[in-house]
N, C-alpha and C positions, 0 to 999 in steps of 0.2 A: 870519382866514380867515373865509367868511362860507358858508352853507350853499348858495349864489345860485355858487361858485365854477363854472367849468362842469368844472374839473379833476373834484372834489371828484365832481360829479354823474357823470362818465363813471364815477370809482374806484366810487360808489354802487352804479350801474345793472352796471357790470362783479361787483359782490360779489353781488347779487341774481341775478344770472343765475346766477352760479358757486352760486349757494344752491339754486336751482331746480334747476339739472343734479344738483347734489349729489342735493339729493330724489326726481332720479331714478335715478340709479345706486343708491340705495337699495333704490328699488322694485322694480329689477331685480333689486338681489341679494338680494329676498326672494325675486322669484318665481321664483330659479333653485336657492334653499335649497330652496324647496318643491318643484322637479321635484326638485330630488337626493332629497329623504326619499321622492317618490313613486317613482321610480328604484331606488333602496335595498328599499325596499317589494315590488314588483314581482319584485328578483332575488331576496332571499329568499322569493317564494312561486316562480320558477322553479329557489331551489335545492332548496325541501323537494318538490316536484314531481317534476325528474333522480332524485333518492338516490330518492323513492318506487321510482321507473320500476325504478332501478337494485334495486332492494331484490327487487322483483318478478319485476326477471331474475335475478334469484340464485338466487330459490326455486324458476322455473321449469329455470335450468339443473339443482340439484339432484334435483328430481322426476324430470328426463328423463336423468340418471346414474343414475337410482335404476332407471325406468324400462327402461333399457339392461342394464343389471346381472339383473334378474327376465328379462328376454327371453332373454339372454346363458347363464343359470342354467337357460331351459325348453329352450333348443337343447341345452343338455350333457345331462339328463335322456332327451331325445326320441330322442338318438344311443345313452347306455346302454341305454334302450328296445329301440331297434333292433336294437341289436347282441344281446340277451339275447333278443330275440323270435326273430333270427335261430338264434342257438344251437338254443332249443329246440324250432326247425321240424326243422333237421334231428338233435337226438332224436327226435321223434318218425317221423321219415322214417325211422331207422335201426327206431326198432321197431317200427313197420310192414310195412318189410321181413321184419322178422321173426316179425312174426304172421301175413305173407304163408306165408312159408315154413313155419311153423309148422303153417297150415291144411294148406294143402298135402302137408302129410306126413301130418297126421291122416284126411285126404280120400284120401290112396293107403291109409294102413293098414282106413281102414271099406271102401274099394272091396280090398283080402285081405280082409276077415272075412266081405264080404259073400259072395265068390267062396269058400271055402273054407263058408260056409252050404248054398251051393248044390250 
């Protein structure tokens, strides 16, 4: 067989074409591997960002719960103060009525003493 044989030339051209196609496929695979690497890096970055956001949200939720407890405690204190003030006001009204009666009694006594002196 000689190198001039047409069948061998066709086979040689087919092998060369397959070799070129194989190089193209290898190049495409290399590009795809680079894209996958970039996607993985982006995915990792997005995961870190979403984790940071989730952690910040959990911290915010905890602070909000703390503030809610503080507000509830303040409301409870306010109710107790209002109740105590209500009781104190009732006591003071009773004391004022008592003092008014005492003043009225003293005024009557003073008037009686003035009449006796005259």
